[in-house]
C-alpha positions as CSV (number, residue, x, y, z in Angstrom):
1,M,-7.3,12.1,40.0
2,D,-8.8,13.6,43.4
3,E,-5.0,13.5,44.6
4,A,-3.7,14.9,41.6
5,R,-6.4,17.8,41.4
6,R,-5.4,18.5,45.1
7,R,-1.6,18.9,44.0
8,T,-2.3,22.3,41.8
9,L,-0.1,22.5,38.8
10,H,-1.3,26.0,37.7
11,G,-1.3,29.6,39.0
12,R,-4.5,31.9,39.2
13,R,-7.6,31.4,37.4
14,R,-8.2,35.1,36.8
15,G,-6.2,38.2,36.2
16,K,-7.5,41.9,35.6
17,K,-11.1,42.5,34.6
18,L,-11.8,41.5,31.0
19,R,-12.6,44.1,28.5
20,A,-16.2,43.6,27.2
21,G,-14.9,42.1,23.9
22,Q,-13.1,39.6,25.7
23,Q,-16.0,38.7,27.9
24,S,-18.0,38.6,24.8
25,L,-15.7,36.1,22.9
26,L,-16.1,34.1,26.1
27,D,-19.8,34.2,26.2
28,T,-20.1,33.5,22.7
29,L,-17.2,31.7,20.8
30,L,-16.0,29.7,23.7
31,P,-19.2,27.5,23.7
32,R,-18.8,26.6,20.4
33,L,-15.0,25.5,20.6
34,L,-15.2,24.3,24.3
35,L,-14.0,20.5,24.6
36,A,-16.5,18.5,26.7
37,L,-15.6,15.7,29.2
38,P,-17.9,12.7,28.9
39,A,-20.7,12.5,31.4
40,D,-20.0,8.8,31.9
41,P,-16.8,8.2,33.5
42,A,-16.4,4.9,31.6
43,K,-16.2,6.8,28.3
44,K,-13.5,8.5,26.6
45,I,-13.9,11.8,24.7
46,G,-15.2,11.3,21.1
47,L,-12.5,12.9,19.1
48,A,-14.6,12.6,15.9
49,Q,-17.5,14.0,17.4
50,A,-15.5,16.9,19.2
51,F,-14.0,18.2,15.7
52,G,-17.6,18.3,13.9
53,G,-18.1,14.7,13.1
54,T,-14.9,13.6,11.3
55,L,-11.5,12.6,13.0
56,P,-8.7,15.3,11.6
57,A,-7.0,13.7,8.5
58,D,-3.9,14.4,10.1
59,G,-4.1,13.6,13.7
60,V,-4.6,15.2,16.9
61,W,-2.2,17.4,18.8
62,L,-2.6,18.5,22.6
63,E,-0.9,21.7,23.9
64,V,-0.8,21.9,27.6
65,G,-0.8,25.4,28.9
66,F,-1.1,27.8,25.8
67,G,-1.0,30.8,27.5
68,A,-2.5,33.5,25.0
69,G,-2.7,31.0,22.3
70,E,-0.5,32.3,19.7
71,H,1.6,29.2,19.1
72,L,-1.6,27.2,19.2
73,V,-3.2,29.4,16.6
74,W,-0.1,29.6,14.6
75,Q,0.3,25.7,14.6
76,A,-3.8,25.5,13.3
77,E,-3.1,28.0,10.5
78,Q,-0.1,26.0,9.3
79,H,-1.6,22.6,9.7
80,P,-5.3,22.7,8.9
81,R,-5.9,19.0,8.4
82,V,-4.6,18.6,12.1
83,G,-7.3,19.0,15.2
84,L,-5.7,21.0,18.0
85,I,-6.9,20.7,21.7
86,G,-5.5,23.5,23.9
87,C,-5.8,23.3,27.5
88,E,-5.7,26.7,29.5
89,P,-7.2,27.3,32.9
90,Y,-6.1,31.1,33.1
91,L,-9.4,32.8,31.6
92,N,-7.7,35.8,30.9
93,G,-5.2,34.1,28.5
94,V,-8.3,31.9,27.0
95,A,-9.7,35.3,26.0
96,K,-6.9,36.1,24.4
97,C,-6.7,33.0,22.5
98,L,-10.5,33.3,21.2
99,A,-9.3,36.7,19.7
100,H,-6.5,35.2,18.0
101,I,-9.1,32.2,16.9
102,E,-11.3,34.7,15.4
103,R,-9.0,36.6,13.7
104,A,-7.2,33.8,11.9
105,G,-10.5,32.3,11.1
106,V,-9.4,28.9,12.2
107,G,-11.8,25.9,12.7
108,N,-9.3,22.9,13.9
109,V,-9.1,24.1,17.4
110,R,-10.7,23.2,20.5
111,L,-10.3,24.4,23.8
112,F,-10.5,23.2,27.4
113,T,-10.4,25.5,30.5
114,D,-9.2,23.8,33.4
115,D,-6.4,21.4,34.2
116,A,-4.9,19.4,31.2
117,R,-4.9,16.2,33.3
118,L,-8.8,15.9,33.0
119,V,-8.4,16.1,29.3
120,M,-5.5,13.7,29.5
121,A,-7.4,11.4,31.8
122,N,-10.5,11.2,29.2
123,L,-8.5,10.7,26.0
124,P,-8.5,7.4,24.2
125,P,-5.1,5.5,24.0
126,R,-3.2,6.2,21.3
127,S,-4.7,9.2,20.1
128,L,-2.3,11.9,20.1
129,S,0.3,12.9,17.3
130,R,1.9,15.5,18.9
131,V,2.1,17.2,22.5
132,F,3.3,20.4,23.4
133,V,4.2,21.6,27.0
134,L,5.9,25.2,26.5
135,F,7.2,27.2,29.3
136,P,5.2,25.3,32.0
137,D,5.2,27.1,35.4
138,P,8.6,26.1,36.6
139,W,8.1,26.1,40.7
140,P,11.4,26.8,41.2
141,K,11.3,26.4,45.1
142,T,12.3,22.7,46.1
143,R,9.2,22.1,48.0
144,H,7.1,22.9,44.9
145,H,8.9,20.8,42.6
146,K,6.1,18.1,42.9
147,R,3.5,20.3,41.3
148,R,5.7,20.6,38.0
149,F,3.8,19.5,35.0
150,V,7.0,17.3,33.9
151,Q,6.7,14.3,36.4
152,R,6.9,10.7,35.8
153,E,3.3,9.9,36.4
154,T,2.6,12.5,33.8
155,L,4.8,11.3,31.3
156,E,3.5,7.9,31.8
157,V,0.0,9.0,31.0
158,L,1.2,11.0,28.0
159,A,3.0,8.1,26.5
160,G,-0.2,5.9,26.9
161,L,-1.8,8.6,24.8
162,M,0.8,9.1,22.0
163,L,1.1,7.1,18.9
164,A,4.5,5.4,18.1
165,G,6.5,8.2,16.4
166,A,4.6,11.1,18.1
167,E,6.4,14.1,19.3
168,L,6.7,15.6,22.6
169,R,8.0,19.1,22.6
170,L,9.1,20.8,25.9
171,A,10.4,24.2,26.5
172,T,11.5,26.3,29.2
173,D,13.7,29.3,30.3
174,D,14.3,28.4,34.1
175,P,17.6,27.0,34.6
176,S,16.3,24.6,37.2
177,Y,13.8,23.0,35.1
178,L,15.9,22.3,32.2
179,P,18.0,19.6,34.3
180,W,14.6,18.4,35.7
181,M,13.3,17.8,32.2
182,V,16.5,15.9,30.9
183,E,16.1,13.8,33.9
184,H,12.3,13.2,33.9
185,A,11.5,13.3,30.2
186,C,14.9,12.9,28.2
187,S,15.7,9.8,30.1
188,H,12.0,8.4,30.2
189,P,12.4,4.8,28.3
190,A,9.1,5.6,26.4
191,F,10.8,8.7,24.6
192,E,13.7,9.1,22.6
193,W,15.6,12.6,22.7
194,L,15.9,13.8,19.5
195,A,19.2,15.9,20.1
196,E,22.3,15.1,18.6
197,R,24.3,18.2,19.5
198,P,23.7,21.3,21.8
199,A,22.4,23.3,18.7
200,D,19.4,20.9,18.6
201,W,18.1,22.1,21.9
202,R,19.6,25.6,22.0
203,G,18.2,27.0,18.7
204,R,14.5,27.2,17.8
205,P,13.1,24.7,15.5
206,A,11.5,26.8,12.1
207,D,8.1,25.4,12.8
208,W,8.4,26.7,16.5
209,P,7.3,30.5,16.6
210,A,8.4,32.9,19.1
211,T,5.3,34.4,21.1
212,R,4.6,37.9,22.6
213,Y,5.3,36.3,26.0
214,E,8.4,34.7,25.0
215,K,10.0,38.1,23.7
216,K,8.8,40.2,26.9
217,K,8.6,37.8,29.6
218,L,11.2,35.0,29.6
219,A,13.8,35.2,32.5
220,G,16.5,33.4,30.7
221,K,17.8,32.0,27.5
222,P,14.8,29.2,26.1
223,V,15.7,25.7,25.6
224,F,13.5,23.5,23.4
225,L,13.6,19.8,23.6
226,R,11.8,17.5,21.2
227,L,11.5,13.9,21.9
228,R,10.0,11.0,19.9
229,R,7.5,8.4,21.4
230,R,9.3,5.0,20.9
């Protein structure tokens, strides 16, 4: 993991100064929702303990890079019997997510405020029912492609963490990242691409809400890829 950590996949950790209310949420609500990594490197994250002592009835989902948390919290509201783990190193985004959590009153979300690969390295095998990687940093320059989250090694780890039939959802608005995703994910032997026609990846699924980020900041038309763990 040391080598992987040196190859940073995300951007800055902080943006503009947080407002007092946002800082208060980081100080008070975040500690209650924070997903802790096991102190013993030989152990894995206890998911039942992380979600209040009982494993969520409908499984555990992971979102890598949740941004402001709108999608994460929407899924938590729609699926109260699912436990959702959101990973996001950008603290301004974490603060916004906490505001959404507080406003929605959901109790089935846990947050990790660092590199998602650290969580992935500590989850039990076959513990995830769904994974979201939505609009990851495209790292458009060729010399930076090695920093893209969708890589063979990352997909291998996810394949080991996902149950048979579990769904992997990818999205991008970057025209250079789409063929990369198709090459690396849709052709991966552990995953079956669920698209049967272009409309299946050009159109937004009904249970995939648009976020404020998508409406304001996307550079191009988004594409939505759904894959199933074989």
